[in-house]
C-alpha positions in Angstrom: 105.2 127.0 120.3 105.6 130.1 122.3 102.6 132.2 123.5 102.7 134.5 120.4 102.8 131.5 118.0 100.0 129.6 119.8 97.9 132.7 120.0 98.4 133.4 116.3 97.3 129.9 115.5 94.2 130.5 117.4 93.6 134.0 115.9 94.4 135.9 119.1 97.2 138.1 120.4 99.9 137.0 122.8 98.1 138.8 125.7 94.9 136.9 125.1 96.9 133.6 125.0 98.5 134.6 128.3 95.1 135.2 129.8 93.9 131.8 128.7 96.9 130.2 130.3 96.3 132.1 133.6 92.6 131.2 133.6 91.6 134.8 133.4 89.7 134.3 130.1 88.4 131.3 128.2 88.9 130.7 124.5 86.0 130.5 122.0 85.4 127.7 119.5 87.2 129.5 116.6 90.4 129.6 118.8 90.1 125.9 119.6 89.6 125.1 115.9 92.7 127.1 115.0 95.0 125.5 117.5 93.7 122.1 116.6 94.6 122.7 113.0 98.1 123.6 114.3 98.4 120.2 115.9 97.3 120.9 119.5 95.3 118.2 121.2 92.2 120.2 122.1 90.8 117.4 124.2 93.9 117.5 126.4 93.6 121.3 126.7 89.9 121.0 127.8 90.0 117.9 129.9 93.6 117.0 130.7 93.1 113.6 129.0 95.0 113.0 125.7 93.2 112.0 122.6 93.9 108.7 120.8 96.9 109.3 118.6 95.4 107.2 115.8 92.4 109.5 115.5 94.1 112.9 115.7 95.3 113.1 112.1 92.9 111.1 109.8 93.4 111.7 106.2 90.5 112.7 104.0 90.4 109.2 102.6 90.4 107.7 106.2 87.6 110.1 107.2 85.5 109.0 104.2 86.2 105.4 104.9 85.2 105.7 108.6 82.1 107.7 107.8 81.0 105.1 105.2 81.8 102.2 107.5 79.5 103.7 110.2 76.7 103.8 107.7 76.9 100.1 107.0 74.6 97.4 108.5 76.1 95.0 111.0 76.5 92.2 108.4 78.2 94.6 106.0 80.6 95.7 108.7 81.6 92.1 109.4 82.2 91.6 105.7 84.5 94.7 105.5 86.4 93.6 108.6 86.8 90.1 107.1 88.1 91.6 103.9 90.6 93.8 105.8 91.8 90.7 107.8 92.2 88.7 104.6 94.2 91.5 102.9 96.4 91.7 106.0 96.9 88.0 106.0 95.2 87.3 109.3 92.6 84.6 109.8 89.1 86.1 109.4 87.9 84.7 112.7 90.8 86.2 114.6 89.4 88.2 117.6 92.5 90.4 117.5 91.2 91.8 114.2 87.8 92.7 115.6 86.0 90.4 113.2 82.9 89.2 114.9 83.0 91.8 117.6 81.1 94.5 115.7 
């Protein structure tokens, strides 16, 4: 993206985008949300460290699954992990699948 396109994604003009890049101004949360929706790794913009690629673009179904998984008790989490391992054809006690490490 060029400055105008990135600024537009964040809801600002090209001059504001230029000021952000020069460190003369700092973006607000709505700008960061806008550029994140355009595919920018906001964690990288803020910290210089990239986000995990696997977590950047979760689908709605993946978000629901993850949220539901986090609400489970430890025993239930182990059961879900064992089920996933079985579906994928891996042994349920395989540490590579994370089963038993919850």
